[in-house]
PDB file of N, CA, C and O in Angstrom:
ATOM      1  N   MET A   1      -8.265  84.775   9.965  1.00  0.00           N
ATOM      2  CA  MET A   1      -7.427  85.579  10.677  1.00  0.00           C
ATOM      3  C   MET A   1      -6.991  85.016  11.946  1.00  0.00           C
ATOM      4  O   MET A   1      -7.692  85.022  12.958  1.00  0.00           O
ATOM      5  N   GLY A   2      -5.453  84.378  11.847  1.00  0.00           N
ATOM      6  CA  GLY A   2      -4.936  83.644  13.086  1.00  0.00           C
ATOM      7  C   GLY A   2      -5.254  84.049  14.671  1.00  0.00           C
ATOM      8  O   GLY A   2      -5.375  85.270  14.565  1.00  0.00           O
ATOM      9  N   GLY A   3      -5.442  83.763  15.957  1.00  0.00           N
ATOM     10  CA  GLY A   3      -5.950  84.010  17.587  1.00  0.00           C
ATOM     11  C   GLY A   3      -4.094  84.912  17.254  1.00  0.00           C
ATOM     12  O   GLY A   3      -4.149  85.730  18.172  1.00  0.00           O
ATOM     13  N   LEU A   4      -2.843  85.152  16.631  1.00  0.00           N
ATOM     14  CA  LEU A   4      -2.027  86.409  17.129  1.00  0.00           C
ATOM     15  C   LEU A   4      -2.088  87.302  16.129  1.00  0.00           C
ATOM     16  O   LEU A   4      -1.328  88.208  16.472  1.00  0.00           O
ATOM     17  N   LYS A   5      -2.606  87.589  14.984  1.00  0.00           N
ATOM     18  CA  LYS A   5      -2.698  88.378  14.599  1.00  0.00           C
ATOM     19  C   LYS A   5      -3.723  89.433  14.484  1.00  0.00           C
ATOM     20  O   LYS A   5      -3.681  90.538  13.944  1.00  0.00           O
ATOM     21  N   TYR A   6      -4.960  88.610  15.338  1.00  0.00           N
ATOM     22  CA  TYR A   6      -6.030  89.495  15.285  1.00  0.00           C
ATOM     23  C   TYR A   6      -6.040  90.160  16.564  1.00  0.00           C
ATOM     24  O   TYR A   6      -6.679  91.190  16.779  1.00  0.00           O
ATOM     25  N   TYR A   7      -4.996  89.282  17.797  1.00  0.00           N
ATOM     26  CA  TYR A   7      -4.842  90.161  19.295  1.00  0.00           C
ATOM     27  C   TYR A   7      -3.743  91.088  18.486  1.00  0.00           C
ATOM     28  O   TYR A   7      -3.819  92.312  18.598  1.00  0.00           O
ATOM     29  N   GLU A   8      -2.862  90.569  17.782  1.00  0.00           N
ATOM     30  CA  GLU A   8      -2.366  92.039  17.796  1.00  0.00           C
ATOM     31  C   GLU A   8      -2.537  93.734  16.801  1.00  0.00           C
ATOM     32  O   GLU A   8      -1.987  94.836  16.810  1.00  0.00           O
ATOM     33  N   ARG A   9      -3.877  92.894  15.882  1.00  0.00           N
ATOM     34  CA  ARG A   9      -4.668  93.607  14.936  1.00  0.00           C
ATOM     35  C   ARG A   9      -5.534  94.446  16.036  1.00  0.00           C
ATOM     36  O   ARG A   9      -5.627  95.624  15.694  1.00  0.00           O
ATOM     37  N   THR A  10      -6.031  94.222  16.966  1.00  0.00           N
ATOM     38  CA  THR A  10      -6.777  94.373  18.087  1.00  0.00           C
ATOM     39  C   THR A  10      -5.621  95.366  19.481  1.00  0.00           C
ATOM     40  O   THR A  10      -6.071  96.063  20.391  1.00  0.00           O
ATOM     41  N   LYS A  11      -4.624  95.181  19.285  1.00  0.00           N
ATOM     42  CA  LYS A  11      -3.924  95.639  20.246  1.00  0.00           C
ATOM     43  C   LYS A  11      -3.693  97.484  19.618  1.00  0.00           C
ATOM     44  O   LYS A  11      -3.892  98.562  20.179  1.00  0.00           O
ATOM     45  N   LEU A  12      -3.318  97.210  18.578  1.00  0.00           N
ATOM     46  CA  LEU A  12      -3.517  98.331  17.469  1.00  0.00           C
ATOM     47  C   LEU A  12      -4.368  98.778  17.334  1.00  0.00           C
ATOM     48  O   LEU A  12      -4.314 100.007  17.337  1.00  0.00           O
ATOM     49  N   LEU A  13      -5.637  98.169  17.138  1.00  0.00           N
ATOM     50  CA  LEU A  13      -6.867  99.532  16.832  1.00  0.00           C
ATOM     51  C   LEU A  13      -7.154  99.985  18.631  1.00  0.00           C
ATOM     52  O   LEU A  13      -7.507 101.079  19.071  1.00  0.00           O
ATOM     53  N   ILE A  14      -6.924  99.010  19.212  1.00  0.00           N
ATOM     54  CA  ILE A  14      -6.863 100.405  20.672  1.00  0.00           C
ATOM     55  C   ILE A  14      -6.223 101.260  20.729  1.00  0.00           C
ATOM     56  O   ILE A  14      -6.587 102.376  21.097  1.00  0.00           O
ATOM     57  N   GLU A  15      -4.998 100.919  20.343  1.00  0.00           N
ATOM     58  CA  GLU A  15      -3.613 102.150  20.794  1.00  0.00           C
ATOM     59  C   GLU A  15      -3.901 103.200  19.773  1.00  0.00           C
ATOM     60  O   GLU A  15      -3.346 104.257  20.072  1.00  0.00           O
ATOM     61  N   LEU A  16      -4.840 103.274  18.260  1.00  0.00           N
ATOM     62  CA  LEU A  16      -5.160 103.634  17.385  1.00  0.00           C
ATOM     63  C   LEU A  16      -5.621 105.102  18.086  1.00  0.00           C
ATOM     64  O   LEU A  16      -5.170 106.247  18.074  1.00  0.00           O
ATOM     65  N   ILE A  17      -7.045 104.256  18.849  1.00  0.00           N
ATOM     66  CA  ILE A  17      -8.340 104.597  19.165  1.00  0.00           C
ATOM     67  C   ILE A  17      -7.811 105.833  20.142  1.00  0.00           C
ATOM     68  O   ILE A  17      -8.011 107.030  19.933  1.00  0.00           O
ATOM     69  N   GLU A  18      -7.127 105.286  21.198  1.00  0.00           N
ATOM     70  CA  GLU A  18      -7.009 105.942  22.595  1.00  0.00           C
ATOM     71  C   GLU A  18      -5.868 107.562  21.669  1.00  0.00           C
ATOM     72  O   GLU A  18      -5.593 108.639  22.200  1.00  0.00           O
ATOM     73  N   LYS A  19      -5.620 107.252  20.739  1.00  0.00           N
ATOM     74  CA  LYS A  19      -4.456 108.615  20.282  1.00  0.00           C
ATOM     75  C   LYS A  19      -5.220 109.494  19.195  1.00  0.00           C
ATOM     76  O   LYS A  19      -5.087 110.652  18.800  1.00  0.00           O
ATOM     77  N   LYS A  20      -6.200 108.290  18.838  1.00  0.00           N
ATOM     78  CA  LYS A  20      -7.510 109.392  17.857  1.00  0.00           C
ATOM     79  C   LYS A  20      -6.735 109.453  16.755  1.00  0.00           C
ATOM     80  O   LYS A  20      -6.747 110.403  15.972  1.00  0.00           O
ATOM     81  N   ARG A  21      -6.089 108.529  16.655  1.00  0.00           N
ATOM     82  CA  ARG A  21      -5.848 108.317  14.891  1.00  0.00           C
ATOM     83  C   ARG A  21      -6.098 107.004  14.316  1.00  0.00           C
ATOM     84  O   ARG A  21      -5.432 106.031  13.963  1.00  0.00           O
ATOM     85  N   THR A  22      -7.140 107.305  14.355  1.00  0.00           N
ATOM     86  CA  THR A  22      -7.784 105.448  13.179  1.00  0.00           C
ATOM     87  C   THR A  22      -7.923 106.209  11.594  1.00  0.00           C
ATOM     88  O   THR A  22      -7.939 105.576  10.538  1.00  0.00           O
ATOM     89  N   GLY A  23      -8.013 107.668  11.714  1.00  0.00           N
ATOM     90  CA  GLY A  23      -8.937 107.804  10.700  1.00  0.00           C
ATOM     91  C   GLY A  23     -10.130 107.157  10.265  1.00  0.00           C
ATOM     92  O   GLY A  23     -10.954 106.644  11.022  1.00  0.00           O
ATOM     93  N   SER A  24     -10.211 107.205   8.756  1.00  0.00           N
ATOM     94  CA  SER A  24     -11.777 106.507   8.437  1.00  0.00           C
ATOM     95  C   SER A  24     -11.509 105.197   8.605  1.00  0.00           C
ATOM     96  O   SER A  24     -10.346 104.858   8.822  1.00  0.00           O
ATOM     97  N   PRO A  25     -12.617 104.175   8.529  1.00  0.00           N
ATOM     98  CA  PRO A  25     -12.914 103.558   8.312  1.00  0.00           C
ATOM     99  C   PRO A  25     -11.802 102.864   6.408  1.00  0.00           C
ATOM    100  O   PRO A  25     -11.881 101.684   6.068  1.00  0.00           O
ATOM    101  N   LYS A  26     -11.302 103.483   5.915  1.00  0.00           N
ATOM    102  CA  LYS A  26     -11.216 102.826   4.957  1.00  0.00           C
ATOM    103  C   LYS A  26      -9.982 102.995   5.225  1.00  0.00           C
ATOM    104  O   LYS A  26      -9.395 101.959   4.913  1.00  0.00           O
ATOM    105  N   ASP A  27      -9.019 104.032   5.790  1.00  0.00           N
ATOM    106  CA  ASP A  27      -7.766 103.890   6.646  1.00  0.00           C
ATOM    107  C   ASP A  27      -7.496 102.663   6.990  1.00  0.00           C
ATOM    108  O   ASP A  27      -6.856 101.654   6.696  1.00  0.00           O
ATOM    109  N   LEU A  28      -8.410 103.248   7.906  1.00  0.00           N
ATOM    110  CA  LEU A  28      -7.996 102.195   9.467  1.00  0.00           C
ATOM    111  C   LEU A  28      -8.254 100.823   8.761  1.00  0.00           C
ATOM    112  O   LEU A  28      -7.807 100.063   9.619  1.00  0.00           O
ATOM    113  N   ALA A  29      -8.670 100.064   7.793  1.00  0.00           N
ATOM    114  CA  ALA A  29      -8.517  99.157   6.965  1.00  0.00           C
ATOM    115  C   ALA A  29      -7.237  98.831   6.354  1.00  0.00           C
ATOM    116  O   ALA A  29      -6.694  97.728   6.287  1.00  0.00           O
ATOM    117  N   ARG A  30      -6.802 100.062   5.880  1.00  0.00           N
ATOM    118  CA  ARG A  30      -5.790 100.257   5.042  1.00  0.00           C
ATOM    119  C   ARG A  30      -4.222 100.024   6.186  1.00  0.00           C
ATOM    120  O   ARG A  30      -3.232  99.605   5.587  1.00  0.00           O
ATOM    121  N   LYS A  31      -4.069 100.275   7.629  1.00  0.00           N
ATOM    122  CA  LYS A  31      -3.615 100.573   8.608  1.00  0.00           C
ATOM    123  C   LYS A  31      -3.458  99.350   9.013  1.00  0.00           C
ATOM    124  O   LYS A  31      -2.267  99.060   9.127  1.00  0.00           O
ATOM    125  N   LEU A  32      -4.350  98.321   9.338  1.00  0.00           N
ATOM    126  CA  LEU A  32      -4.704  96.759  10.247  1.00  0.00           C
ATOM    127  C   LEU A  32      -4.486  96.158   9.035  1.00  0.00           C
ATOM    128  O   LEU A  32      -4.080  95.049   9.382  1.00  0.00           O
ATOM    129  N   GLY A  33      -4.493  96.173   7.667  1.00  0.00           N
ATOM    130  CA  GLY A  33      -3.816  95.433   6.651  1.00  0.00           C
ATOM    131  C   GLY A  33      -5.060  94.219   7.101  1.00  0.00           C
ATOM    132  O   GLY A  33      -4.876  93.122   7.628  1.00  0.00           O
ATOM    133  N   VAL A  34      -6.164  94.772   6.741  1.00  0.00           N
ATOM    134  CA  VAL A  34      -7.339  93.936   6.766  1.00  0.00           C
ATOM    135  C   VAL A  34      -8.934  94.479   5.535  1.00  0.00           C
ATOM    136  O   VAL A  34      -8.612  95.502   4.930  1.00  0.00           O
ATOM    137  N   LYS A  35      -9.815  94.189   5.300  1.00  0.00           N
ATOM    138  CA  LYS A  35     -10.408  94.582   4.271  1.00  0.00           C
ATOM    139  C   LYS A  35     -12.093  95.988   5.067  1.00  0.00           C
ATOM    140  O   LYS A  35     -12.690  95.569   6.059  1.00  0.00           O
ATOM    141  N   GLU A  36     -12.337  96.760   4.741  1.00  0.00           N
ATOM    142  CA  GLU A  36     -13.084  97.609   5.907  1.00  0.00           C
ATOM    143  C   GLU A  36     -14.564  96.790   6.040  1.00  0.00           C
ATOM    144  O   GLU A  36     -15.336  97.317   6.840  1.00  0.00           O
ATOM    145  N   ARG A  37     -14.914  95.925   5.557  1.00  0.00           N
ATOM    146  CA  ARG A  37     -15.656  95.204   6.572  1.00  0.00           C
ATOM    147  C   ARG A  37     -14.884  94.339   7.413  1.00  0.00           C
ATOM    148  O   ARG A  37     -15.701  94.081   8.297  1.00  0.00           O
ATOM    149  N   MET A  38     -13.782  93.698   7.715  1.00  0.00           N
ATOM    150  CA  MET A  38     -13.430  93.381   9.038  1.00  0.00           C
ATOM    151  C   MET A  38     -13.264  94.445  10.010  1.00  0.00           C
ATOM    152  O   MET A  38     -13.910  94.422  11.058  1.00  0.00           O
ATOM    153  N   VAL A  39     -12.537  95.270   9.770  1.00  0.00           N
ATOM    154  CA  VAL A  39     -12.870  96.384  10.478  1.00  0.00           C
ATOM    155  C   VAL A  39     -13.993  96.944  11.452  1.00  0.00           C
ATOM    156  O   VAL A  39     -13.914  97.698  12.421  1.00  0.00           O
ATOM    157  N   TYR A  40     -15.311  96.160  10.713  1.00  0.00           N
ATOM    158  CA  TYR A  40     -16.527  96.927  11.468  1.00  0.00           C
ATOM    159  C   TYR A  40     -16.625  95.472  12.542  1.00  0.00           C
ATOM    160  O   TYR A  40     -17.186  95.435  13.637  1.00  0.00           O
ATOM    161  N   ARG A  41     -15.957  94.424  11.899  1.00  0.00           N
ATOM    162  CA  ARG A  41     -15.850  93.219  12.946  1.00  0.00           C
ATOM    163  C   ARG A  41     -14.980  93.080  14.034  1.00  0.00           C
ATOM    164  O   ARG A  41     -15.206  92.430  15.055  1.00  0.00           O
ATOM    165  N   ILE A  42     -13.969  93.727  13.766  1.00  0.00           N
ATOM    166  CA  ILE A  42     -12.985  94.115  15.306  1.00  0.00           C
ATOM    167  C   ILE A  42     -13.639  94.535  15.819  1.00  0.00           C
ATOM    168  O   ILE A  42     -14.089  93.912  16.780  1.00  0.00           O
ATOM    169  N   LEU A  43     -14.212  96.091  15.476  1.00  0.00           N
ATOM    170  CA  LEU A  43     -14.586  97.265  16.038  1.00  0.00           C
ATOM    171  C   LEU A  43     -15.822  96.274  17.224  1.00  0.00           C
ATOM    172  O   LEU A  43     -15.659  96.336  18.443  1.00  0.00           O
ATOM    173  N   ASP A  44     -16.906  95.485  16.634  1.00  0.00           N
ATOM    174  CA  ASP A  44     -18.085  94.956  17.053  1.00  0.00           C
ATOM    175  C   ASP A  44     -17.362  94.093  17.848  1.00  0.00           C
ATOM    176  O   ASP A  44     -18.022  94.012  18.884  1.00  0.00           O
ATOM    177  N   ASP A  45     -16.297  93.344  17.961  1.00  0.00           N
ATOM    178  CA  ASP A  45     -15.995  92.378  18.939  1.00  0.00           C
ATOM    179  C   ASP A  45     -14.838  93.181  20.279  1.00  0.00           C
ATOM    180  O   ASP A  45     -14.657  92.705  21.400  1.00  0.00           O
ATOM    181  N   LEU A  46     -14.274  94.323  19.798  1.00  0.00           N
ATOM    182  CA  LEU A  46     -13.929  95.249  21.120  1.00  0.00           C
ATOM    183  C   LEU A  46     -15.080  95.610  21.731  1.00  0.00           C
ATOM    184  O   LEU A  46     -15.299  95.644  22.941  1.00  0.00           O
ATOM    185  N   LYS A  47     -16.002  95.950  20.595  1.00  0.00           N
ATOM    186  CA  LYS A  47     -17.380  96.847  21.784  1.00  0.00           C
ATOM    187  C   LYS A  47     -17.757  96.506  22.413  1.00  0.00           C
ATOM    188  O   LYS A  47     -18.233  97.220  23.295  1.00  0.00           O
ATOM    189  N   LEU A  48     -17.888  94.445  22.486  1.00  0.00           N
ATOM    190  CA  LEU A  48     -18.259  93.953  23.267  1.00  0.00           C
ATOM    191  C   LEU A  48     -17.409  93.584  24.527  1.00  0.00           C
ATOM    192  O   LEU A  48     -17.950  93.437  25.623  1.00  0.00           O
ATOM    193  N   SER A  49     -15.802  93.410  24.304  1.00  0.00           N
ATOM    194  CA  SER A  49     -14.919  93.749  25.465  1.00  0.00           C
ATOM    195  C   SER A  49     -14.316  94.360  26.390  1.00  0.00           C
ATOM    196  O   SER A  49     -13.791  93.907  27.407  1.00  0.00           O
ATOM    197  N   VAL A  50     -14.426  95.726  25.902  1.00  0.00           N
ATOM    198  CA  VAL A  50     -14.329  96.796  26.902  1.00  0.00           C
ATOM    199  C   VAL A  50     -15.571  97.392  27.266  1.00  0.00           C
ATOM    200  O   VAL A  50     -16.601  96.828  26.897  1.00  0.00           O
ATOM    201  N   GLN A  51     -15.657  98.728  28.114  1.00  0.00           N
ATOM    202  CA  GLN A  51     -15.859  98.276  28.898  1.00  0.00           C
ATOM    203  C   GLN A  51     -16.188 100.198  28.875  1.00  0.00           C
ATOM    204  O   GLN A  51     -16.578 100.895  29.812  1.00  0.00           O
ATOM    205  N   ARG A  52     -15.865 100.598  27.505  1.00  0.00           N
ATOM    206  CA  ARG A  52     -16.458 101.790  27.128  1.00  0.00           C
ATOM    207  C   ARG A  52     -16.472 101.684  25.610  1.00  0.00           C
ATOM    208  O   ARG A  52     -15.874 101.003  24.777  1.00  0.00           O
ATOM    209  N   LYS A  53     -17.417 102.652  25.594  1.00  0.00           N
ATOM    210  CA  LYS A  53     -18.317 102.473  24.137  1.00  0.00           C
ATOM    211  C   LYS A  53     -16.785 103.276  23.246  1.00  0.00           C
ATOM    212  O   LYS A  53     -15.640 103.625  23.531  1.00  0.00           O
ATOM    213  N   ILE A  54     -17.804 103.245  21.933  1.00  0.00           N
ATOM    214  CA  ILE A  54     -16.769 103.682  20.999  1.00  0.00           C
ATOM    215  C   ILE A  54     -17.625 103.769  19.907  1.00  0.00           C
ATOM    216  O   ILE A  54     -18.607 103.160  19.484  1.00  0.00           O
ATOM    217  N   ARG A  55     -16.830 104.873  19.532  1.00  0.00           N
ATOM    218  CA  ARG A  55     -18.073 105.912  18.331  1.00  0.00           C
ATOM    219  C   ARG A  55     -16.851 106.734  17.200  1.00  0.00           C
ATOM    220  O   ARG A  55     -15.681 106.969  17.504  1.00  0.00           O
ATOM    221  N   TYR A  56     -17.447 107.029  16.006  1.00  0.00           N
ATOM    222  CA  TYR A  56     -16.740 107.929  15.005  1.00  0.00           C
ATOM    223  C   TYR A  56     -16.777 108.988  15.284  1.00  0.00           C
ATOM    224  O   TYR A  56     -17.887 109.377  15.650  1.00  0.00           O
ATOM    225  N   CYS A  57     -15.583 110.069  15.274  1.00  0.00           N
ATOM    226  CA  CYS A  57     -16.034 110.987  15.966  1.00  0.00           C
ATOM    227  C   CYS A  57     -15.485 111.823  14.208  1.00  0.00           C
ATOM    228  O   CYS A  57     -14.372 111.794  13.684  1.00  0.00           O
ATOM    229  N   ARG A  58     -16.763 112.480  13.711  1.00  0.00           N
ATOM    230  CA  ARG A  58     -16.002 113.168  12.515  1.00  0.00           C
ATOM    231  C   ARG A  58     -15.207 114.531  12.317  1.00  0.00           C
ATOM    232  O   ARG A  58     -14.635 114.970  11.320  1.00  0.00           O
ATOM    233  N   ASP A  59     -15.357 115.048  13.579  1.00  0.00           N
ATOM    234  CA  ASP A  59     -14.819 116.029  14.180  1.00  0.00           C
ATOM    235  C   ASP A  59     -12.883 115.209  13.737  1.00  0.00           C
ATOM    236  O   ASP A  59     -12.517 114.692  12.681  1.00  0.00           O
ATOM    237  N   ASN A  60     -12.466 115.323  14.419  1.00  0.00           N
ATOM    238  CA  ASN A  60     -11.228 113.655  14.875  1.00  0.00           C
ATOM    239  C   ASN A  60     -11.072 113.112  13.768  1.00  0.00           C
ATOM    240  O   ASN A  60      -9.924 112.695  13.611  1.00  0.00           O
ATOM    241  N   LYS A  61     -11.963 112.889  12.672  1.00  0.00           N
ATOM    242  CA  LYS A  61     -12.003 111.655  11.671  1.00  0.00           C
ATOM    243  C   LYS A  61     -11.797 110.546  12.464  1.00  0.00           C
ATOM    244  O   LYS A  61     -12.234 109.693  11.692  1.00  0.00           O
ATOM    245  N   SER A  62     -11.465 109.964  13.401  1.00  0.00           N
ATOM    246  CA  SER A  62     -11.212 108.760  13.925  1.00  0.00           C
ATOM    247  C   SER A  62     -12.096 108.315  14.867  1.00  0.00           C
ATOM    248  O   SER A  62     -13.124 108.945  15.114  1.00  0.00           O
ATOM    249  N   TYR A  63     -11.865 107.506  15.306  1.00  0.00           N
ATOM    250  CA  TYR A  63     -13.080 106.261  16.453  1.00  0.00           C
ATOM    251  C   TYR A  63     -12.379 106.324  18.129  1.00  0.00           C
ATOM    252  O   TYR A  63     -11.288 105.848  18.444  1.00  0.00           O
ATOM    253  N   VAL A  64     -12.986 106.775  18.706  1.00  0.00           N
ATOM    254  CA  VAL A  64     -12.405 107.143  20.007  1.00  0.00           C
ATOM    255  C   VAL A  64     -13.618 106.989  20.724  1.00  0.00           C
ATOM    256  O   VAL A  64     -14.811 107.169  20.475  1.00  0.00           O
ATOM    257  N   PHE A  65     -12.745 106.483  21.980  1.00  0.00           N
ATOM    258  CA  PHE A  65     -13.322 105.597  23.398  1.00  0.00           C
ATOM    259  C   PHE A  65     -14.566 107.207  23.937  1.00  0.00           C
ATOM    260  O   PHE A  65     -14.091 108.339  24.027  1.00  0.00           O
ATOM    261  N   LEU A  66     -15.853 106.961  24.171  1.00  0.00           N
ATOM    262  CA  LEU A  66     -16.924 107.827  24.859  1.00  0.00           C
ATOM    263  C   LEU A  66     -16.366 107.162  26.305  1.00  0.00           C
ATOM    264  O   LEU A  66     -15.954 106.052  26.642  1.00  0.00           O
ATOM    265  N   GLU A  67     -16.638 108.790  27.142  1.00  0.00           N
ATOM    266  CA  GLU A  67     -16.290 108.805  28.498  1.00  0.00           C
ATOM    267  C   GLU A  67     -17.573 108.006  29.087  1.00  0.00           C
ATOM    268  O   GLU A  67     -18.545 108.174  28.352  1.00  0.00           O
ATOM    269  N   LYS A  68     -17.811 107.291  30.061  1.00  0.00           N
ATOM    270  CA  LYS A  68     -18.604 106.204  30.333  1.00  0.00           C
ATOM    271  C   LYS A  68     -19.752 107.394  30.723  1.00  0.00           C
ATOM    272  O   LYS A  68     -20.824 106.790  30.760  1.00  0.00           O
ATOM    273  N   ASN A  69     -19.958 108.664  30.994  1.00  0.00           N
ATOM    274  CA  ASN A  69     -21.552 109.531  30.828  1.00  0.00           C
ATOM    275  C   ASN A  69     -22.426 109.699  29.637  1.00  0.00           C
ATOM    276  O   ASN A  69     -23.633 109.916  29.529  1.00  0.00           O
ATOM    277  N   ASP A  70     -20.842 109.430  28.210  1.00  0.00           N
ATOM    278  CA  ASP A  70     -21.890 109.749  27.345  1.00  0.00           C
ATOM    279  C   ASP A  70     -22.564 108.819  26.704  1.00  0.00           C
ATOM    280  O   ASP A  70     -23.483 109.134  25.948  1.00  0.00           O
TER     281      ASP A  70
END
């Protein structure tokens, strides 16, 4: 995965998380054009680079950013 594509996917992922519209990991993989396994790698990298925790919310059926106190 090239640097620019990776950046674009990460940017899209952040936007989807902020809007609470990622869907399931399988849906997210389709939206990003990667395999589900890559979704977890991108999420792991993102968790290291942002100051907020990321969790999957079953109620919203989306990954979400948690508040700093959560």
